[in-house]
C-alpha positions in Angstrom: 12.5 73.9 -63.0 13.2 72.2 -65.8 12.2 69.2 -67.0 15.7 67.1 -66.3 14.9 68.2 -62.3 11.3 66.8 -63.2 12.5 63.8 -64.4 14.7 63.2 -61.7 11.2 63.5 -59.3 9.5 61.4 -61.0 12.1 58.8 -61.2 12.9 59.0 -57.1 9.2 58.7 -57.0 9.1 55.3 -58.9 11.9 54.3 -57.1 10.6 55.5 -54.0 7.4 53.1 -54.6 9.1 50.5 -55.8 11.1 49.8 -52.8 8.2 50.7 -50.6 6.5 47.6 -52.5 9.5 45.5 -51.9 9.3 45.8 -48.5 5.5 44.8 -47.6 6.2 41.8 -50.3 9.3 41.2 -48.3 7.5 40.7 -44.7 7.3 37.2 -45.6 8.1 34.3 -48.2 6.5 31.2 -49.5 8.9 27.9 -49.6 8.7 24.1 -49.0 9.4 23.0 -46.2 12.2 21.8 -44.7 13.4 19.3 -41.9 14.8 21.5 -39.6 11.5 23.5 -40.3 9.0 20.3 -38.8 9.6 21.5 -34.5 9.3 24.9 -34.9 5.8 24.0 -37.0 4.1 23.2 -33.2 4.9 26.5 -32.4 2.9 28.1 -35.3 0.0 26.1 -35.0 -0.5 26.9 -31.3 -0.3 30.5 -31.8 -2.5 30.5 -34.5 -5.5 28.7 -32.8 -5.3 31.0 -29.9 -7.9 33.6 -32.9 -10.5 30.9 -31.6 -10.3 31.9 -27.9 -12.4 34.5 -29.6 -15.3 32.4 -30.2 -15.2 30.6 -27.2 -13.6 27.6 -28.6 -10.3 28.1 -26.3 -10.1 24.0 -25.9 -8.7 23.8 -29.3 -6.3 26.8 -28.4 -5.6 24.3 -25.8 -5.7 21.8 -27.4 -3.3 18.9 -29.2 -1.1 19.6 -32.4 -0.4 18.1 -35.5 1.3 14.5 -34.6 5.6 15.2 -35.7 4.6 11.9 -37.5 1.8 13.8 -39.5 4.2 16.7 -40.2 6.7 14.3 -41.4 4.6 12.1 -43.6 4.0 15.5 -45.4 7.1 16.9 -45.6 8.5 13.2 -47.3 5.8 13.4 -50.0 6.0 17.5 -50.4 2.8 18.3 -49.5 4.1 20.7 -46.9 4.8 24.8 -47.7 6.1 27.6 -45.1 5.7 31.2 -45.1 8.9 32.6 -43.4 9.2 36.1 -41.6 13.1 38.2 -43.0 14.5 35.4 -41.0 13.6 32.3 -42.8 11.6 31.6 -39.4 8.2 29.4 -40.2 5.5 32.1 -39.1 2.8 29.9 -41.3 2.4 26.8 -43.0 0.0 24.9 -44.6 -0.1 20.7 -45.6 -1.9 18.0 -46.7 -2.3 14.5 -48.5 -4.2 12.4 -51.1 -7.9 11.4 -49.8 -10.0 9.6 -52.0 -8.7 11.1 -55.3 -8.1 14.8 -54.1 -5.3 16.6 -52.5 -7.3 17.1 -48.6 -5.6 19.7 -46.8 -4.8 18.6 -43.1 -3.7 21.8 -41.6 -3.3 25.4 -42.8 -2.1 27.7 -39.9 -0.5 31.2 -39.8 1.0 33.0 -36.5 -1.4 34.9 -34.7 0.5 37.9 -34.8 0.8 37.6 -38.3 -2.7 37.3 -39.2 -4.4 39.0 -41.4 -1.4 40.3 -43.9 -2.2 37.7 -47.0 0.1 35.5 -45.6 -2.7 31.9 -45.6 -4.1 32.8 -49.1 -0.3 33.0 -50.0 0.4 30.0 -48.6 -3.0 28.3 -50.2 -2.2 29.3 -53.5 1.3 28.2 -53.6 -0.1 24.9 -52.5 -2.7 25.1 -54.9 -0.2 25.8 -57.6 1.5 22.9 -56.8 -0.7 19.9 -56.4 -2.5 21.7 -59.3 0.7 20.7 -61.0 0.5 17.2 -59.9 -2.5 16.2 -61.6 -4.8 17.1 -58.7 -8.0 18.6 -59.5 -9.3 19.4 -56.3 -8.5 20.5 -52.8 -11.0 19.7 -50.0 -10.6 20.5 -46.3 -13.0 20.1 -42.9 -13.7 23.7 -41.5 -16.0 25.7 -39.2 -18.7 26.9 -41.7 -20.0 29.9 -40.0 -16.8 31.5 -38.4 -15.5 34.4 -40.5 -12.1 33.1 -40.4 -13.3 29.7 -41.8 -16.0 28.9 -44.1 -16.5 32.0 -45.4 -12.8 33.0 -45.9 -12.4 29.6 -47.6 -15.4 30.5 -49.4 -14.1 33.8 -50.5 -11.1 31.7 -51.9 -12.8 29.4 -54.2 -14.2 27.2 -51.6 -18.0 25.6 -51.6 -20.0 23.1 -48.7 -20.6 19.8 -49.9 -22.4 17.1 -49.2 -19.9 14.7 -46.8 -21.9 11.6 -48.3 -21.1 12.4 -51.4 -17.5 12.6 -50.9 -16.6 8.9 -49.4 -16.2 7.3 -46.0 -13.0 8.8 -46.0 -14.6 12.5 -45.1 -17.5 10.5 -42.9 -14.4 8.9 -40.7 -12.2 12.8 -40.4 -15.7 14.5 -39.5 -16.2 11.2 -36.9 -12.7 11.6 -35.5 -13.3 16.0 -34.8 -16.2 15.3 -32.7 -14.5 12.7 -30.8 -12.1 15.5 -30.1 -14.9 17.7 -29.0 -15.8 19.6 -32.4 -19.6 19.6 -33.3 -20.2 18.2 -36.0 -23.1 19.9 -36.8 -20.7 23.3 -37.3 -18.4 21.8 -39.3 -18.6 21.2 -43.0 -16.3 19.5 -45.5 -15.7 22.3 -49.0 -13.6 21.5 -52.4 -12.2 23.3 -54.6 -12.2 22.3 -58.4 -8.7 23.4 -59.7 
């Protein structure tokens, strides 16, 4: 085999690897939400919540999704991002709002069939980059402390548990509201990530 043939084979192998890499990253993209996305996010959130059935929290899958006015407010504030499939249809989203000097994540959801593929992490990364540029110094959220796809997952992304009493009245109000909606406050926590 001559050197030209070896060079051609090497070039083909590199092109093949680059093509495969593009396929895996082209399975989804992250962008700012558009107005036409908003009605579709309920289905994403409902699908995402199906995972709670696996840990005897099925009532969350059957419960309410975010109110349209909450999604609209996050959209209007430019604080709502979507992950889309190759057809530009939402398969995940993250949104939040200002709360006591922090950017507070109101919801992050990835449709059940797309979970475990890096979409949640990509949404989180896009959101953190954006709110950092806005001047936020930390991001907060409430979650289940010990569910593998909640507290431990957020910990791997740099979040740590904080005492809600140290965070202010608004955080205590969120936990109280969650309790009124049937969530066990003993298993819930406030987490924070310093930017």
